KEVO-800254 format. One line per field, with one value per residue: x, y, z of N, C-alpha, C in turn; residue number from 1. Coordinates in pm, 1 decimal. Atoms other than C-alpha are relative to their C-alpha. Example, Ala and Ser with C-alpha at 12.3 -4.5 7.8 and 13.67 -1.06 7.14 Angstrom:
residues 2
n.X	[89.0,-82.0]
n.Y	[-119.0,-119.0]
n.Z	[0.0,-6.0]
ca.X	[1230.0,1367.0]
ca.Y	[-450.0,-106.0]
ca.Z	[780.0,714.0]
c.X	[90.0,-77.0]
c.Y	[120.0,109.0]
c.Z	[0.0,73.0]
nr	[1,2]
END
This chain:
residues 287
n.X	[-125.5,-91.5,-70.5,-85.6,-123.2,-70.9,-74.1,-110.7,-97.0,-67.0,-83.0,-118.8,-79.1,-6.1,125.6,113.2,10.3,109.9,123.8,74.7,-76.0,71.7,28.6,-38.2,-138.4,-84.3,54.1,-73.2,93.4,35.5,130.3,53.4,-97.8,-35.8,4.7,-118.9,46.5,-101.3,-115.7,-126.0,-117.8,-77.1,50.7,-20.5,-95.9,60.2,24.9,-96.8,51.9,-111.2,25.8,-85.2,21.9,66.4,-88.8,58.8,-22.4,-79.4,78.0,-6.4,112.7,-4.0,33.1,-2.9,5.3,-27.8,-63.6,-4.5,-123.1,-46.8,-144.3,-87.6,-3.6,135.1,47.8,146.1,84.7,59.3,137.2,9.5,130.3,-28.1,129.4,3.9,79.1,-88.8,18.8,-95.7,-138.3,-16.2,-90.1,83.9,109.7,-25.7,21.2,68.1,142.9,38.9,17.9,17.5,8.7,-122.0,-112.1,29.7,3.2,-109.2,-136.0,-40.2,-32.0,-124.3,13.6,-3.8,117.6,-39.6,97.2,-56.1,96.3,-9.7,-43.2,86.3,58.3,-101.3,-100.7,-53.2,7.8,43.7,140.5,61.6,-1.8,98.1,-24.2,-74.6,-136.8,-83.5,31.7,-64.7,-143.5,-21.0,17.6,-115.9,-110.5,21.9,-17.1,-142.5,-68.2,38.9,-47.0,-146.2,-58.3,-65.4,92.1,109.6,-32.7,20.4,133.4,97.7,140.2,77.9,139.1,70.6,138.6,37.9,-118.5,-115.5,14.7,-36.0,-145.3,-68.8,1.8,-93.9,-134.3,-20.1,-23.6,-142.0,-81.4,-107.5,-27.0,20.7,143.0,29.8,143.7,86.0,135.2,75.4,140.4,73.6,-99.9,24.1,-118.3,29.3,86.1,103.2,106.5,78.3,75.5,86.4,22.0,139.3,25.6,19.8,-79.7,48.6,-0.4,-113.9,-116.1,-25.6,-84.7,-132.7,-81.1,12.8,14.8,-129.8,-94.5,53.1,-8.7,-134.2,-88.1,11.3,72.2,-71.3,-142.0,-23.5,-88.2,67.0,87.1,-63.5,-130.7,-107.2,-96.8,55.0,-93.6,12.6,142.3,52.4,144.7,16.1,94.9,-47.8,-136.7,-33.7,63.3,90.0,138.1,59.0,-8.7,104.7,130.1,7.1,17.1,135.7,92.1,-14.4,52.4,145.0,53.9,-32.1,18.9,-125.9,-110.7,-39.2,-111.5,-123.2,-64.6,18.8,52.4,-95.7,-105.9,55.4,41.5,-111.5,14.4,-100.0,-131.6,-3.5,-8.7,-131.1,-116.1,9.5,-23.8,40.3,135.4,107.3,124.8,101.3,100.0,114.5,-7.0]
n.Y	[64.7,-23.2,-123.6,22.8,67.0,-89.2,-91.4,77.0,25.5,-124.9,-45.2,83.2,-31.7,102.0,0.4,65.2,138.6,72.9,-74.1,39.2,58.5,105.8,-43.3,104.4,27.4,46.9,116.7,121.0,99.0,-25.7,-65.2,-25.9,-26.4,-138.9,-44.5,-77.5,-98.6,-26.5,87.2,-70.8,68.4,74.5,114.2,-13.7,85.5,73.3,-80.9,3.7,-36.4,-33.3,-55.5,-111.4,-26.7,-124.4,-90.6,-35.4,105.4,107.2,115.1,14.4,-44.4,74.5,-69.3,85.0,-85.4,53.3,-103.1,30.6,57.8,-112.6,1.3,-41.0,-143.9,-57.1,-27.8,-0.7,-57.8,105.2,-15.7,70.8,30.2,33.7,33.6,111.0,107.5,109.2,91.9,110.3,-39.0,-30.8,98.4,112.5,-55.0,-41.3,-143.9,-39.9,17.2,-88.4,-134.8,45.1,-110.2,-80.5,70.1,29.6,-120.2,-95.2,54.9,7.5,-135.8,-46.2,-30.5,103.9,0.9,52.4,17.5,-27.9,36.0,-72.0,84.9,108.8,67.1,72.6,42.1,-116.7,31.7,-100.4,-32.2,-100.9,-136.3,-64.7,-137.6,-69.8,-45.1,114.2,27.9,-105.1,28.5,117.3,-38.7,-82.7,94.5,73.1,-91.5,-31.5,116.3,14.3,-114.9,-9.0,118.6,-35.1,18.9,-96.2,-138.2,-84.8,-60.0,97.6,-34.8,94.7,10.4,104.0,-27.2,27.1,-14.5,-23.3,-135.0,-88.6,2.3,-108.3,-119.4,24.3,-15.6,-140.6,-75.4,7.9,-87.9,74.1,-68.3,87.0,9.9,-109.5,-13.6,99.0,11.8,68.1,23.8,28.2,0.5,-74.9,-70.9,-48.3,106.4,-58.7,-54.2,112.2,62.1,-94.4,-116.7,-45.5,-44.6,118.0,112.9,61.5,146.1,54.1,8.6,136.9,63.3,-61.0,28.4,140.1,86.5,13.0,80.6,135.6,72.5,17.6,62.0,144.4,68.8,-2.4,28.6,112.3,90.7,126.2,-19.3,-73.7,52.9,-90.4,46.1,-30.5,-80.5,-139.8,-28.1,-42.5,-11.1,-143.7,-33.7,33.2,-44.5,-129.0,-107.5,-85.0,45.2,-59.5,-145.7,-44.6,11.8,-101.0,-130.3,-4.2,-17.0,-138.0,-94.7,18.5,-79.1,-143.3,-54.8,-57.7,94.5,50.8,-70.1,77.9,-25.0,107.1,-55.9,-98.1,74.5,55.8,-109.0,-19.2,-121.7,-105.7,48.3,-4.0,-140.7,-53.7,76.9,64.9,-88.4,68.3,-24.7,80.9,8.8,62.0,80.3,27.6,-64.7]
n.Z	[-34.9,111.7,-30.0,-115.9,38.6,91.1,-85.6,-56.6,105.6,35.3,-111.2,-7.8,118.8,102.7,73.8,-65.5,39.3,-61.1,-13.1,-118.7,-107.7,-67.2,-136.0,-93.9,39.3,-107.8,-67.1,33.9,51.5,138.9,-7.1,132.6,104.3,24.9,138.3,35.0,97.4,101.8,-15.1,-18.1,54.5,-99.1,-73.7,-144.2,-68.3,-112.4,-118.5,-109.1,-131.4,-89.0,-132.0,-38.3,-142.5,-38.9,-73.3,-128.4,-99.4,57.1,45.0,145.9,81.2,125.4,124.8,117.9,118.6,133.5,83.3,143.3,52.7,80.9,23.8,-109.7,-21.4,-2.3,-134.8,9.2,-104.7,-82.0,-47.8,-127.8,-59.4,-140.0,-59.1,-94.7,59.6,39.2,-110.6,6.3,25.0,142.3,61.7,40.7,79.3,138.3,-3.8,123.9,-24.5,-110.6,55.9,137.8,95.5,-1.8,63.9,140.4,82.2,-17.5,9.7,140.6,45.0,-60.5,-141.9,-102.5,-86.5,-130.5,-107.3,-132.0,-104.6,-126.0,-111.8,-41.2,116.4,76.6,-97.0,-69.5,-141.7,-95.3,-23.8,87.6,-53.8,85.2,42.1,-104.2,25.4,39.0,140.5,79.5,4.7,85.8,140.2,33.6,22.6,125.0,112.9,12.5,57.6,141.0,77.1,5.6,63.2,126.3,112.2,-16.4,37.7,-116.5,-0.2,-46.6,-12.7,-79.3,41.3,-73.1,-33.9,-137.9,-83.9,86.3,51.2,-111.3,-19.5,70.2,-85.5,-109.4,56.7,36.3,-123.3,-36.3,83.0,66.5,126.3,115.6,30.2,92.2,22.8,-63.5,54.1,-103.9,33.0,-123.9,-106.2,-122.7,-49.3,-134.4,-50.2,-87.0,84.8,51.7,-107.4,-70.2,85.8,-7.5,-135.8,-83.2,47.4,122.8,-11.2,74.7,-88.2,-45.0,100.6,3.2,-118.1,-42.0,116.8,66.4,-76.3,-14.2,127.4,55.0,-97.9,-19.2,107.3,128.1,-12.4,-88.2,75.8,28.3,115.0,108.8,36.6,-40.5,-97.9,-132.2,-77.1,40.3,3.1,-129.4,-10.2,-14.1,-106.0,-134.3,-29.6,59.4,-77.1,78.1,-9.4,-119.9,10.3,91.7,-65.5,-104.9,65.2,53.8,-112.4,-48.1,98.2,5.7,-111.0,5.4,133.7,49.2,1.8,-131.1,-63.8,13.1,128.5,98.2,125.2,53.3,67.2,123.5,87.9,93.1,80.7,-22.1,40.3,146.3,40.9,-35.6,46.1,131.7,114.3,121.4,49.0,-56.7,72.0,-86.1,68.3,-86.7,-129.9]
ca.X	[-2747.9,-2604.2,-2517.4,-2375.0,-2125.0,-2047.3,-1945.8,-1733.8,-1564.2,-1489.7,-1354.3,-1107.5,-992.3,-1064.2,-1331.1,-1677.6,-1740.2,-2050.3,-2412.8,-2523.7,-2398.7,-2501.5,-2685.7,-2575.5,-2210.1,-2079.1,-2276.4,-2028.8,-2322.9,-2422.9,-2706.1,-2757.6,-2587.3,-2419.2,-2495.5,-2170.6,-2239.7,-1911.1,-1630.4,-1292.9,-935.3,-825.5,-873.7,-879.7,-591.1,-662.5,-806.8,-579.8,-658.3,-426.8,-422.7,-296.4,-246.0,-479.3,-290.1,-531.3,-476.0,-276.5,-563.4,-556.8,-786.5,-878.1,-881.2,-973.4,-918.7,-907.1,-676.7,-673.5,-414.9,-237.7,110.8,401.6,402.5,27.3,-128.5,-499.3,-755.1,-940.4,-1311.9,-1383.7,-1692.5,-1668.6,-1941.5,-2040.7,-2214.5,-1913.1,-2014.5,-1730.3,-1354.2,-1265.8,-992.2,-1272.4,-1496.3,-1519.5,-1470.0,-1582.4,-1921.5,-1922.3,-1892.5,-2035.5,-2130.2,-1818.5,-1572.7,-1751.9,-1783.5,-1484.9,-1187.4,-1189.6,-1167.4,-856.2,-988.6,-904.6,-1202.3,-1152.6,-1375.1,-1307.2,-1498.9,-1580.5,-1469.7,-1609.0,-1700.7,-1524.1,-1189.8,-1132.2,-1068.3,-1237.9,-1565.9,-1802.1,-1792.3,-2102.6,-1990.3,-1755.5,-1398.1,-1248.8,-1434.4,-1308.5,-952.3,-983.9,-1115.6,-837.4,-585.0,-742.8,-754.1,-393.5,-280.4,-477.2,-366.8,3.3,48.2,280.1,-10.1,-238.7,-258.2,-346.3,-705.2,-991.2,-1368.6,-1620.8,-1969.3,-2235.1,-2590.5,-2739.6,-2459.4,-2207.3,-2353.4,-2268.6,-1906.2,-1813.5,-1922.6,-1723.6,-1417.8,-1467.6,-1469.4,-1104.6,-989.2,-777.3,-602.3,-650.7,-1031.0,-1139.7,-1512.2,-1794.7,-2129.7,-2331.5,-2670.6,-2922.8,-2629.3,-2627.0,-2387.9,-2555.4,-2695.8,-2879.9,-3072.4,-3173.8,-3288.6,-3445.8,-3488.3,-3865.9,-3831.2,-3907.2,-3732.3,-3771.8,-3863.4,-3578.9,-3337.8,-3377.9,-3207.7,-2905.7,-2804.1,-2951.1,-3055.3,-2712.8,-2513.9,-2748.7,-2739.3,-2376.1,-2228.0,-2355.9,-2553.8,-2384.7,-2032.8,-2075.6,-1784.7,-2013.2,-2228.2,-1988.3,-1667.7,-1472.6,-1166.9,-1299.2,-981.3,-1071.9,-1443.6,-1614.1,-1973.7,-2076.5,-2356.0,-2174.1,-1823.0,-1842.6,-1908.3,-2084.7,-2396.3,-2465.2,-2345.5,-2584.7,-2879.5,-2796.3,-2764.2,-3095.3,-3273.3,-3132.7,-3222.3,-3569.8,-3624.6,-3460.1,-3504.1,-3140.6,-2803.0,-2669.3,-2423.7,-2175.2,-2106.6,-2228.9,-2428.1,-2167.4,-1903.5,-2134.1,-2199.6,-1978.2,-2107.0,-1879.7,-1575.9,-1664.6,-1715.0,-1382.2,-1164.7,-1295.5,-1176.6,-1335.5,-1665.7,-2000.1,-2292.6,-2591.3,-2823.9,-3169.4,-3082.7]
ca.Y	[3175.4,3225.8,3580.3,3457.4,3223.0,3472.1,3714.9,3449.1,3369.8,3731.0,3804.4,3518.3,3631.4,3328.2,3272.6,3173.4,2799.3,2719.2,2817.8,2644.7,2532.6,2207.3,2304.9,1976.3,2016.8,1932.7,1619.1,1369.6,1187.0,1149.6,1403.9,1408.2,1479.7,1801.7,1984.7,2108.2,2429.8,2478.0,2230.8,2347.3,2253.2,2083.2,1740.0,1690.7,1558.8,1297.1,1443.4,1526.7,1550.6,1719.8,1804.9,2143.8,2251.1,2507.9,2814.1,2854.2,2513.5,2292.2,2054.4,1909.0,2075.0,1872.5,2015.4,1818.2,1954.2,1877.7,2069.0,2099.5,1894.8,2201.6,2265.9,2315.3,2660.6,2709.5,2866.9,2814.6,3028.5,2837.2,2795.1,2694.0,2527.4,2525.7,2347.6,2107.6,1878.2,1652.3,1357.2,1127.1,1147.4,1318.0,1059.9,804.1,1027.8,1109.5,1484.8,1509.1,1380.5,1584.4,1907.0,1778.3,2103.5,2286.7,2019.0,1932.0,2290.1,2474.8,2237.3,2188.6,2568.0,2590.0,2632.4,2428.6,2329.6,2275.4,2138.1,2270.1,2083.4,2284.9,2154.9,1824.4,1721.8,1502.0,1433.9,1784.6,1751.8,1931.5,2081.0,2258.7,2635.7,2767.8,3089.1,3170.1,3288.2,2937.5,2875.6,3211.6,3116.8,2777.1,2929.5,3186.6,2901.6,2711.8,3015.2,3102.6,2748.2,2730.8,3077.5,3013.1,2676.8,2678.6,2566.0,2849.6,3200.6,3331.1,3426.7,3250.0,3266.7,3106.3,2984.8,2782.3,2765.7,2772.7,2698.6,2677.0,3006.2,3152.0,3038.4,3286.6,3564.4,3405.8,3390.7,3745.9,3866.6,3757.7,3994.2,3715.9,3877.6,3573.8,3591.1,3798.2,3726.9,3554.6,3431.0,3354.1,3194.8,3197.8,3280.0,3421.3,3693.9,3781.1,3485.4,3704.1,3880.1,3545.8,3417.9,3736.7,3963.5,3979.4,4076.0,3727.0,3392.6,3263.4,2896.6,2850.1,2899.3,2534.7,2442.9,2655.8,2575.9,2262.3,2121.5,2188.9,2036.0,1742.6,1652.3,1706.5,1586.2,1243.7,1172.0,1283.6,1243.9,953.5,722.9,421.2,572.8,781.1,578.9,868.8,812.3,774.5,935.3,1252.1,1258.0,1447.6,1437.2,1797.4,1781.9,1619.7,1760.1,2092.3,2417.9,2591.8,2382.1,2493.3,2847.3,2876.4,2751.3,2985.3,3283.8,3198.0,3167.2,3504.6,3682.4,3530.4,3699.4,4031.2,4071.7,4183.6,4019.1,3811.0,3957.9,3675.4,3768.8,3454.5,3653.0,3928.1,3669.2,3546.1,3884.3,3890.1,4218.6,4469.2,4249.7,4214.9,4590.5,4658.3,4382.5,4254.5,4406.0,4167.9,4155.3,4016.7,3887.5,3823.3,3545.2,3524.8,3758.3]
ca.Z	[-1765.5,-2113.7,-2015.2,-1684.6,-1844.2,-2117.5,-1844.0,-1676.4,-2006.3,-2094.4,-1749.8,-1777.1,-2123.6,-2342.3,-2611.9,-2493.2,-2484.7,-2281.7,-2251.6,-1934.1,-1595.9,-1433.6,-1112.9,-956.2,-1046.2,-699.9,-622.3,-770.3,-923.3,-1285.4,-1295.7,-1671.5,-1999.4,-2107.5,-2428.0,-2579.8,-2765.5,-2951.6,-3011.8,-2889.7,-2984.1,-2660.4,-2512.9,-2136.9,-1930.8,-1661.6,-1344.8,-1052.9,-682.6,-432.8,-64.1,46.8,409.2,559.6,676.0,965.3,1129.4,892.4,814.1,460.6,207.8,-100.2,-454.5,-765.2,-1114.4,-1484.8,-1720.4,-2097.4,-2285.0,-2417.8,-2559.0,-2322.8,-2172.0,-2205.8,-1897.1,-1838.1,-1658.3,-1387.9,-1315.4,-954.8,-812.3,-430.3,-236.5,43.3,-204.2,-259.7,-48.0,-149.7,-166.5,-495.4,-551.3,-588.2,-797.7,-1167.1,-1168.4,-1530.5,-1412.3,-1092.4,-1292.1,-1617.3,-1790.4,-1680.8,-1786.8,-2111.7,-2229.3,-2089.0,-2076.9,-2454.3,-2488.6,-2273.8,-1920.9,-1613.7,-1398.1,-1023.8,-748.3,-398.2,-124.8,184.7,523.9,632.8,276.7,21.3,191.9,322.8,693.1,980.8,1096.4,856.6,900.7,727.5,547.1,838.1,876.3,849.5,524.5,394.7,485.4,315.6,-7.0,0.4,31.1,-258.2,-487.5,-412.7,-488.9,-814.2,-920.3,-867.3,-1040.7,-1344.2,-1566.1,-1445.7,-1590.3,-1244.6,-1331.6,-1155.7,-1187.9,-954.1,-1039.0,-859.6,-728.7,-375.6,-126.5,-410.2,-534.4,-192.9,-174.3,-450.9,-214.2,68.7,-156.7,-284.1,76.6,108.1,-165.7,-316.0,-615.8,-840.2,-822.4,-1122.9,-1153.8,-970.4,-1102.9,-788.5,-861.9,-576.7,-349.2,3.5,116.4,447.3,640.6,893.1,616.3,471.7,810.2,949.8,648.7,692.9,1060.1,1190.2,1157.5,803.2,780.8,530.7,818.1,912.5,585.4,669.8,1026.6,1187.0,850.6,700.1,984.5,1038.1,669.3,580.7,908.7,1006.3,688.1,364.0,498.8,735.8,640.0,660.7,385.8,181.0,176.3,325.2,539.2,897.8,1031.4,842.0,907.6,1188.3,1306.7,1257.7,1512.6,1803.2,1766.1,1579.3,1769.5,1481.2,1528.0,1886.2,1814.9,1522.0,1723.9,2013.5,1780.4,1620.0,1954.6,2065.8,1743.7,1744.3,2082.3,1997.8,1622.7,1585.5,1537.7,1824.9,2073.3,2019.1,1657.0,1480.2,1222.9,1189.5,1097.5,820.7,663.8,355.7,212.8,389.9,324.3,-44.6,-75.9,95.0,-51.5,-384.5,-713.0,-962.1,-1148.4,-1028.7,-1229.8,-1001.3,-1112.1,-950.5,-664.6]
c.X	[101.2,83.3,96.7,131.9,76.4,82.8,120.5,109.9,77.5,95.1,129.2,82.0,24.9,-133.5,-109.0,-13.0,-119.4,-122.0,-78.5,93.4,-85.9,-29.1,37.9,148.2,84.9,-41.4,83.1,-94.8,-29.1,-141.8,-55.7,109.2,24.7,-9.8,120.1,-36.5,98.0,120.9,127.7,119.0,70.2,-73.7,31.4,108.2,-71.0,-16.6,112.1,-69.5,119.0,-54.8,95.0,-27.3,-72.4,96.8,-53.3,24.5,74.6,-76.9,3.4,-130.4,12.0,-41.6,8.2,-13.8,30.1,53.7,-9.9,135.0,55.4,151.2,78.4,3.6,-136.2,-45.7,-150.8,-64.2,-77.3,-143.5,-16.2,-145.5,27.7,-131.3,12.6,-63.5,85.3,0.4,88.7,137.7,17.7,94.6,-78.2,-115.3,46.1,-32.7,-69.9,-150.8,-48.8,-29.2,-20.2,-2.9,130.0,113.4,-26.4,11.2,125.4,139.0,45.1,29.6,117.1,-6.8,30.0,-125.0,39.0,-120.1,71.2,-106.6,19.1,30.3,-104.2,-65.8,111.8,104.6,73.5,-29.7,-64.5,-149.2,-51.9,-3.0,-83.7,27.6,85.8,144.6,92.1,-26.7,61.8,148.7,29.4,-12.4,114.8,121.2,-14.3,22.6,146.7,76.0,-31.8,55.0,149.8,65.5,62.1,-90.4,-115.0,42.2,-29.3,-136.5,-103.8,-138.9,-70.4,-146.1,-64.8,-141.3,-25.7,123.6,122.4,-13.6,28.1,150.2,74.2,1.0,100.4,143.5,29.1,30.6,146.8,84.3,113.4,25.0,-21.8,-146.7,-42.2,-148.9,-74.6,-138.0,-82.5,-147.8,-73.8,94.0,-37.9,128.5,-22.6,-101.7,-109.9,-116.2,-85.9,-92.4,-103.2,-36.0,-140.7,-36.4,-27.8,79.1,-65.6,9.8,117.3,125.0,34.7,77.1,144.6,81.7,-24.8,-15.1,131.9,91.2,-51.0,21.8,144.1,100.0,-17.2,-66.4,84.6,143.9,31.5,86.6,-65.6,-87.3,74.1,131.2,114.4,91.0,-52.2,94.5,-8.2,-147.2,-44.3,-151.7,-30.7,-92.9,61.6,135.7,31.8,-73.6,-101.3,-146.4,-69.1,2.8,-109.6,-137.7,-16.8,-21.4,-140.9,-102.3,4.9,-63.9,-150.6,-67.3,15.1,-28.7,124.4,108.7,41.5,122.1,131.4,69.5,-15.6,-46.0,99.1,112.3,-45.3,-65.7,117.7,-0.8,105.3,140.5,14.0,17.6,138.7,113.3,-3.4,16.6,-35.0,-142.2,-98.6,-114.7,-98.8,-99.5,-109.0,21.4,100.4]
c.Y	[12.1,123.9,-18.3,-62.8,79.4,99.3,-68.4,-19.1,125.6,44.4,-78.8,3.6,-118.5,-0.8,-76.0,-144.2,-72.4,87.9,-36.6,-58.6,-102.0,40.1,-102.9,-31.7,-56.2,-131.6,-125.9,-114.0,36.9,56.8,33.7,38.2,149.6,29.8,89.3,94.4,19.0,-88.8,81.5,-83.6,-95.0,-124.5,20.2,-95.3,-80.3,90.3,-15.9,43.9,21.8,40.1,117.5,31.1,132.8,88.0,29.6,-107.1,-120.4,-119.8,-9.2,41.2,-67.7,88.5,-103.0,84.9,-79.1,114.1,-37.3,-58.7,98.5,-8.2,47.5,152.4,66.1,17.6,25.1,85.8,-112.2,37.7,-88.9,-16.2,-49.1,-25.7,-107.5,-124.6,-115.5,-103.2,-123.6,56.5,24.3,-96.7,-121.2,44.0,29.1,148.3,48.9,-17.5,90.5,140.9,-13.7,115.2,78.7,-70.7,-23.1,123.6,85.2,-59.5,-4.2,137.7,59.7,37.2,-122.7,14.3,-67.8,-10.3,21.3,-34.9,87.4,-98.2,-103.5,-72.9,-52.0,-51.4,120.4,-15.6,113.8,21.4,96.6,135.8,88.7,147.9,79.7,27.4,-116.0,-35.9,105.2,-29.5,-118.2,35.4,88.3,-88.7,-69.3,89.3,34.6,-115.8,-12.9,113.4,8.2,-125.3,36.8,-15.8,101.0,138.7,97.9,64.3,-107.3,61.1,-105.7,5.9,-111.1,44.9,-41.1,15.3,28.5,129.5,103.8,2.0,102.1,131.1,-15.1,20.0,145.4,84.6,-0.1,101.8,-72.2,57.2,-85.8,-8.3,121.4,19.2,-107.3,6.6,-77.0,-11.7,-44.3,-4.0,90.9,71.8,64.1,-96.4,53.4,53.8,-110.9,-55.9,93.5,121.9,55.2,47.2,-113.0,-114.6,-64.3,-151.9,-62.1,-12.1,-144.6,-79.5,44.4,-20.7,-142.6,-94.9,-24.8,-95.2,-141.3,-80.0,-29.5,-53.0,-149.6,-73.9,-4.1,-48.4,-103.1,-101.4,-133.5,9.1,55.4,-60.3,91.7,-65.4,31.8,79.8,147.3,38.9,39.8,-1.9,145.7,38.2,-19.7,60.1,140.5,114.5,81.3,-39.0,64.9,152.4,55.2,-6.2,105.9,139.1,15.9,22.6,143.7,98.8,-14.8,80.8,148.6,64.7,63.3,-106.2,-38.5,72.6,-73.9,11.1,-109.3,56.9,98.2,-70.2,-49.8,105.6,33.4,137.7,106.4,-42.4,-0.3,143.3,57.4,-66.9,-44.4,100.0,-67.1,37.0,-96.7,-1.9,-74.8,-76.7,-33.8,51.0,-60.1]
c.Z	[-112.7,26.7,115.5,-41.5,-104.5,78.7,61.5,-102.8,-34.9,110.0,8.2,-128.8,-92.0,-73.2,74.2,-47.5,54.4,13.4,124.6,103.5,71.8,143.8,104.9,-11.4,112.8,60.7,-17.7,-32.7,-145.0,-4.2,-138.1,-97.9,-14.8,-148.8,-27.0,-113.4,-114.9,25.6,8.7,-43.0,96.1,48.9,147.5,48.8,108.7,122.2,101.1,128.2,92.5,136.9,20.8,146.5,21.1,77.6,139.6,105.9,-55.1,-49.4,-152.2,-67.7,-136.2,-117.6,-112.0,-124.5,-126.2,-84.2,-147.1,-37.9,-102.4,-21.6,120.7,9.0,3.4,144.6,-6.7,108.8,68.4,38.9,122.3,40.3,140.9,72.0,106.4,-59.3,-52.2,111.3,-8.7,-29.3,-149.7,-69.0,-50.7,-89.7,-142.4,-9.5,-125.6,11.7,111.6,-50.7,-150.5,-100.7,-7.5,-73.0,-148.3,-87.4,7.6,-21.4,-144.9,-59.4,77.8,145.7,85.0,85.7,130.4,93.0,132.8,104.4,124.1,112.4,37.4,-115.1,-89.2,98.3,56.8,148.2,78.7,6.7,-104.4,69.0,-90.8,-22.3,98.8,-36.6,-39.0,-145.3,-91.5,-15.1,-92.5,-147.7,-46.1,-28.7,-135.2,-121.3,-21.2,-62.5,-148.3,-85.7,-15.9,-57.2,-135.1,-121.7,1.7,-47.7,112.3,9.2,30.3,-0.2,81.5,-41.8,81.0,32.4,144.8,89.6,-85.3,-78.7,106.9,24.6,-86.3,79.2,114.2,-48.8,-34.6,123.5,40.4,-75.8,-69.8,-140.0,-124.2,-41.5,-81.8,-25.2,77.1,-64.5,103.8,-37.1,126.6,119.1,115.9,38.6,136.9,61.2,90.7,-82.3,-59.1,107.9,61.7,-84.7,4.4,139.3,96.8,-61.3,-120.9,12.6,-74.5,85.1,32.7,-104.5,12.6,126.4,47.5,-117.8,-68.6,76.9,22.5,-127.3,-39.6,101.5,3.4,-115.4,-127.0,13.8,107.9,-74.8,-33.2,-124.5,-120.8,-46.8,35.2,102.8,140.4,88.3,-36.0,-13.9,140.5,-6.2,32.5,113.9,137.8,32.9,-48.3,70.4,-78.8,16.2,119.9,-7.3,-91.5,61.7,108.1,-59.3,-53.9,111.0,52.1,-96.3,-17.6,111.8,-23.5,-134.4,-58.9,5.8,141.9,52.6,-17.6,-133.7,-103.6,-133.6,-62.6,-75.8,-136.5,-88.6,-90.6,-66.4,29.2,-40.9,-151.9,-47.4,26.7,-76.1,-145.5,-111.6,-132.7,-40.8,63.8,-99.6,87.8,-85.7,101.8,141.5,94.5]
nr	[1,2,3,4,5,6,7,8,9,10,11,12,13,14,15,16,17,18,19,20,21,22,23,24,25,26,27,28,29,30,31,32,33,34,35,36,37,38,39,40,41,42,43,44,45,46,47,48,49,50,51,52,53,54,55,56,57,58,59,60,61,62,63,64,65,66,67,68,69,70,71,72,73,74,75,76,77,78,79,80,81,82,83,84,85,86,87,88,89,90,91,92,93,94,95,96,97,98,99,100,101,102,103,104,105,106,107,108,109,110,111,112,113,114,115,116,117,118,119,120,121,122,123,124,125,126,127,128,129,130,131,132,133,134,135,136,137,138,139,140,141,142,143,144,145,146,147,148,149,150,151,152,153,154,155,156,157,158,159,160,161,162,163,164,165,166,167,168,169,170,171,172,173,174,175,176,177,178,179,180,181,182,183,184,185,186,187,188,189,190,191,192,193,194,195,196,197,198,199,200,201,202,203,204,205,206,207,208,209,210,211,212,213,214,215,216,217,218,219,220,221,222,223,224,225,226,227,228,229,230,231,232,233,234,235,236,237,238,239,240,241,242,243,244,245,246,247,248,249,250,251,252,253,254,255,256,257,258,259,260,261,262,263,264,265,266,267,268,269,270,271,272,273,274,275,276,277,278,279,280,281,282,283,284,285,286,287]
END
């Protein structure tokens, strides 16, 4: 992981400042302390949380970030952690604890650190869209906003693990010009290959479609449990089409051994889009 963050640092054109990334960076829970490897010259400004409109349907997308307290005119590169693991409104969360390693190690060296909740998590409105075209559009919106702020130098890197190690691939598929490097750890860029790569349905699938929507819809983001705004909370199982579409695609592919005719798996294959659109660097961590 030292090499991973060194690559991220070099790609964003500032001196290296961290040696590890908190694997629980998106949980908005205190998951342990951060070891700061090298002291930097900057203190952190207070966190900010904004809503931006989705270009695909106008729904508000939440972004939380912490910037370095730098001299006027300073423009910071941005490190983004995008995930579904933000189970509370970021306005009510301590972002420095949510992304403990990133904020502790990078902000003092001049980087901004941003959390981008995927749909249906934190206070981002709408139905979850597991690695699909809506999620791609949302990440493209977030990267464009972060890359065009007057305090940003326009260069963005993404890092994460598991689902948040997959969103860098989803973002890279957009070809967003601000995305310069991704460090996906245990990330997925082709959901069909993960589910059916051995020729039969992998048991891990149940973590990615019914498990994902059951957990992050009515459980993690239930307003009665999470404190989220009930006017901006949906039950992913009962109201979101992706749940039934994913189950139907899985049933079809279990029978046939190939991708479904409706295009569920094809929509969630980021590889051809990354190969066609992305012009940044990639450091794969653990496949």
